[in-house]
N, C-alpha and C positions, 0 to 999 in steps of 0.2 A: 873890471873883476868881478862883480857880483854878475852881472851877464852872461858872462864866460861859463861861470860853472852854472849857471840857470839854463843853460842850453846844451854844457854835456850831460846836465841830469836828465832833460827831456829828448836826448838822442839815447840814453842809455834806457829809457822808456818804451820805445819804439821797437818793433816787434819785429823778429827776424823777418817776415813775410814782405813787410814794409823797407825795410833794411837793404835785402838781396834781391828783393822781387817776387812773383807770383812763381814765376817756373822753375825757382831754385828754391823756392819752400819746403820747408819740413815738418808738417804737422805733430807737433807734441806726442809720444805713448799716451801721455793722461787724455788729450782728446781723442783717441783712436781708441781707446777703453771705454770713454763715453758712449762714442757712437755706435760702437757693436754692441755694448749692453743693451743701448735704447731698439737698436735693430732685432736684437735676437728677443727682447719682451715683445716689441709690436709681431713677432712671427709665432712665437708663443700664444699669444692671445688672439691669432687670426686661425692657427692650426687647433686651440681648443673652440671657436666658434665652430671652423668648418666640421669637425669631429659631432659637436649636438648638433650643427644644422641637418648632417648625413646623419645622425644616429634618429631624428625626427625624421627624416625623410623615408628611412626605412622602415620605421615604426608604423607609419602612415601608407606604405605601399607605391612609393613615389615610382613614377619609370621614364621619370624625366632622365634623359642620355647620360648626363655627367653621374648623375645617381648611380645608373648602372653600370658606369664604368667606375668608379670608385669602388661599388661593391666589389666589381671583378675583380678589380687589383687586390682588396683588402680581404678576400675570400668571404665577403658578408651570408652568413646564411638564415636562412627563411624558417627553417626547421633543424631541429635532430633528433636522428633516430638512432637509439641505443648510444649518443655519442656521434655518432656519423652524421656530417653536416647535407645538409642540402643546400644550393645555392640559389641566393636570392637573386642574383641575374639571370639565373637559368630558369628559374619560377615567373618570373615579368616577363621574359623574351615567350614563354610558352602561353602563360597567359596572356600576351597580346595577340600571340599568332591564333589561339583559339578564338578569341573574339571577332580578331576578323574573320574566318571559316564561318563559324556562326552570324555573321553579321549579313549573308546572302542566302534567302532560303533554297537549300538544295533538295530534290527529289529523293525519299527514301530515309531522311536527315530529322530527326527531332530534337529542335534548339533547344539547352537549359531556360529556364523561366527568370533565370537571374543572372550576374554576377557572381554572385557567393556559389553558384553550382560549378559554373563555371571554371574558379576557383579550386574546388573540391573536386573534379577531374583530373585537372592541372596537377596538384600538391598530391594527392594519392597514389595517380601515377608516378611520379619524380620518387614517392618514397618506396614505393614497390620495388622503383628500379633501383634505389640505393640497397636494397636487403638482397636484392638479387645481384649485385654486383658485390654486396659483403660473402655472400654464400659461393659463388666463384672465385674470388679471392680465397675461401676456405680450401676447396675441392680443386683448385687450380683448372677450371674450368676457362677456355679462352674460344674466340671465334676468328678463323683464320680470313687473310684477304681474298682466296679464295668463293669462301662461303659467303661474305660482301659483294663480290662482283658477279656470283650467282644471281643473286635478289636484283641487284642493279639492273643484270640485262632483263632479267624475266620483266621487272617496273616498266623498262624501255620498250620492251615486245610488246607489251600490251598497249600502245599508242603508234601513232603510224609513222610518228619521226623523233625523232630526239629534241627537236627543236619544241616540237608539241607535250612530250613530257613536261618538259622545263618549262614552257609558258603558263601549263595547269599548277605547277607547286608553285609558281609566282603568284598565279592569280588566286590560288587560294588558302596559300600560304604566308606565302611573301618570303619563301626559301627558294636557295639554287638546289642540287642535287647533291651536294654536298651536306648542306644541311639537314638535309632527310634522311639520307644515308647515317649520320653522326645522332640525330635525335630520335630517330623513327627505326630504323632498319638494324642498326646494332644491338640496341635494347631490346627488342622482339627477340634477335636471331636468338642474343643472349640468354635470355628467358626460357625461350625451346630448348634450347642446350642442357640449362641446369634444372629443368623439370623433366626432360627424358633421364637426366641423369640420377636425379631423386627418382622418377619411376621405378628405373634400373636397378635401383638399390647400391648404388653406389658412395651412397651418405654414411654408408653401413647403419648402424644401430641407431642412428639420428632420426629415419623414418620408419623404424621399423613398426612403429604403433598405428601407420597411415596405410598399411596393408588394405588395398580395394578390393581382392578378387583378381581374375584372370584376363590379361586383355589381349588383342590379337595386333598385328600390323598386317592391312590387306589392302589390294588393289583390285580396281575393275573394269571392266568395261561395258559402257553401258549403251544399249541400242534403243532407244528411245521410241516407244508406240504416240501418237498424238492423233485424236481424232480430229484437230485444226479447231477445234473451239473456242480457243485461245486467243487462235491470230497465228499462231505458230504453222509451220508447213505440215500438212497431213501425212502421218506414217501411218500406215495399216499395219496389225499384227503380225500379219503372215510373212509383209517385208523385210519386217524387222526381225520376224526369229529365222526367216533363211539364210539371213546375211551375217547373222551372229553365229547360227551353226558353221558358216564357212572360216569366219575367223575363229571359233573355238579349236575347230580341227588346226589350223596354222598355229594357234597357242598351244596347243597338246603335244604337236609335234616339235615344239623345242624355239620356235621364234621370239625373238625381244617382245616380253608382253609390255613395256613402256612404249616402245614402240608401235605397238598395236594399236594400242590405246590412244595414242597422240593421232592415229593416223584415222581409226573410227568411232572413237568415244563420242560421247553427245551431252557429258555434261561438263560442268568446270573442271573435272579431273582432270580431264584430256592432256590439258597442259603441264600436269605435274606425272605424267605418263600412269592414270589410273589411280596415284597412291592415294588409298583414305586413311592416311595415317594408326596412329592407334586409337582403339578404342574397345569398349567392356560389353558386357551384355547389357541389352538395353538401350542400345544406344541406334541401333539400327531398326528396321521392319523386320518380323520375326523369321519371314524363309529366307531372307539375306544375312541374317545372323544364323541360323539353325547351318545354311551351307558354308559359310567360312571357319566356324568354332570346328564343324567336323573336318578339318582339311589339316593335313599335316605343314610343314613349314617347308617352302618350297615348291606347294603342291597347287595344278590348275586345276579348277572342278571339272568332272569329269562330264558334268551334263549342264546348261542353261539354270540360271537362277530367275524364274518369272516372278516381276515385283507391280505394285502399282505404276510402277513408273516405266517400266518396259523389261527387254531382257539383258540380263547381266551374265559377262564370263567373269569368275572370279578366282583369283589367288591368294592363300596364305604367303604371310613373306616370315613373319614372326611371329612368338606366344612369348606373355611372362606372368609372372604374379607381379602385381603393379603396386606402387603405392601414389597417394593422392596426395598431389601437389599442391593442388588448391585449397582444399583443409589444412594441409602444415603452414601453408602462407597467412592463409587465416586468422591461423592459432598466433603465429608469432606476433602478424598486425596488434591482434588482439591484446599480446604480452608484452609488446615495444614497449619503450621507454621512448616518448614521441612528446620532442619539446618544439612549441610552436613561438615564432620570435613575432611582435611586431600585431598588427591587424588582421591576423588572417584565421581565416575558421579551420574548424578541425573538421577535414573531409571524413573522418570514422567515427563521430558522434554516432550517428544513427546504426551503424554498422555493429559498434560495440554492445548498442543498448539491445539490437535483436540478438546479436550472438550471445551476450551474455543469457538471454532468457532462454535460447536454445541449449547452451548447457546446463543448465538448473532444470529441463525436462528432460534432457538425455538421464543426468543424474537422480531422476527421481527414483524410487523403487516402482518396480512392475506391481501390479493390481493383484491379489488375490486368486487364485485357480477359482473360476467356479461353485466346484466341488466342496471346496475348503469353505464356503459362508454358508451360514447358518439361517434357513428361512424360518420369517415368525411361523406360526403354530395355520394361520389360514393361508398363506401363500404357498405353504409345503402341502398342505391337504389339496389344495386347487391346482397344483403342478402333477399331481398324482393323477387325479382324475383328466 
């Protein structure tokens, strides 16, 4: 009897798993609770460790692929300009691109002496781009697909083939054409449009104090005179003048100026139809400036303009009272609240110091006129003699 009761007690203590088999087992809710609590704790710990490790990586400016991916997903900033973030991932990508570019000696390119200077180039450009985007948003300035495609076409036209252009981009920057358009073409186009809008007074009273005098928008067709001493083909003065006079008559008779510039021009502006853009007084050689500023919008100069470069046919497209966008941006940078995150150098340190000195000099009272200064008796008598 005792043996039977003992067996019943042992049977009662056997778990459901032992009794019904593993396949039919139903773990108790209590065990699930402890399992998920333990798993949750592990995930939290791993998450905290991951965040701590990621933050350290960001502060140390790591360019590891996983760090850049995390930074991109989390929208991590390397800096903030008036509260607007500058992307960490974009900064590191551009930094590595510029390092790659400068790693190969290139004719006419002076490489920065250290990585800090390269960082300054990258970060200052990204900060200015951020400010330009902010102004573009405020004033509804955008760039169109046609404008972008026009620049792309000109870029490809300068190469013998599209394959060559793509190879050059890949070799120099590690980019494809879309990368170049997004990182270089679009920011430059937007800055040009913002600068033009500012110069034309479309920012209203915001830029009134930056008015810098009259500017003109003009074009020219240059017929170069060259004695051949620099290795270029020789072009005699008389030959250049004769051809220029023939083309001048065609331009005065209403032929398309840009088309004539593309056909006969002998400098880099020929590819833009002779367009010189906007410029103010003092930007061009005196004889050229005098001829252009004397014209009315839409007028082609009656006579050739002779300069040290050769003979020019000139045309005035427009004129305006300009506002200095560079001075405006410099002021905005000087007064901006720029927060730097991590071990990144402030690219505007030297600029702000110099700008402060310049402002202090501008605000100093002017010296008194000479006639208001009293000379000592001896100096006065010597002066009268």
